[in-house]
C-alpha positions, 0 to 999 in steps of 0.5 A: 543493501545494494546486494539485497535490492538486486536479489529482490529485483531479480526475483520478481523480474523472473516472473516476466510472463506474470508482469506481462499478463497483468499489464495486458489486463490493466490495459484492457480494463483501461479501455473497457472501464473507467481509466482511473480504475487501473491505477488502483489495479496496477498499483495493488498488483505491484504491492502483492508482487513486492510482498511476495519476496518475503514468502520467497526468502522464506522458502526452503530455509532461505532466511537461515542461509541468508543470515549466514552472509554479511547481512544483519536483520536490521539491514534486511528489514529496512531493505523490504521497506525501501524495495517494496515502496520503490517497486510499488512506485514503479507500477503506480507511475506506469499505470499513471502513464497508461491512464493519462495516455488513454485518457488522451487518446480517448479525448476524454475531459479531465482535470489534471490535478483532481486526477493526479490528487486521486492517483497520489492518494491511491499510492499513499493508501497502498503504502499504508497497506505495505507498512501494515503487511511487512511486520504482520508477514514477518511476525506470522509468516506469509501464509499466517500473515494472509489470515491476520490481514483478512481478520484486521481488514474484517474488523476494520469493517465491523468498526465502520458498520458499528460506528455508522450505527452508533451515529445513527443512535446518537443522532436520534437519542441525543439529537448529536449529528455525528455525521454532519460533525464528520462532514464539517471536520472534512471540509475543514481540513479540505479548506486548509492551504495546500502546503498545510495538507502536504506537510500534515500528510507527509508527516502522518506518512513518515511517522507511520512508516517509522513506527512500522519500520521499528515494530518490524525491526523488533520482530526480526531481532527476536526471531531465530532462524 
């Protein structure tokens, strides 16, 4: 496990110029746009960089060589999840420090807990993106995986659009205010104690991660290199 983590870390740290470039862009955007934007931007960069290790491993029959070493497919898959989350976490934390630093320097008034909550939600969202991308990339490969991800996001957008139309139709045809139901449900959830929200969110996060990991392990066990 330590060897695999070291391998991925060195693969990405060799791209120092790329990381410096993205950091410079993030700093510029922080001063010229909403400082909160840098969290999403820089964290997304970290997410995509972590995912790039999958394509680097697959390059030039790298996977076939790797499994001649004392590395099992299950161990490899688990390491990808650990490394991807840690790499994302590092970029996210750096962006948070940059964000708060710039807001303090610019003397911007802000609610620390409100901003921190938005930042944590960004981390959670991109973690879910990782949990979706890893099994897809393992199944279809890096190039086809990008196409599959685009298809999935397109389908999700269509479902959101259709859902809005269905709610509008239901309101007019049956007098059912679906949007009000959604808003009321959101307000009910938001009104729960902080510890319940934290436990519920953590439970969903862990469950999604474990399901994604189980799928990825199953995909890897079926593959031949």
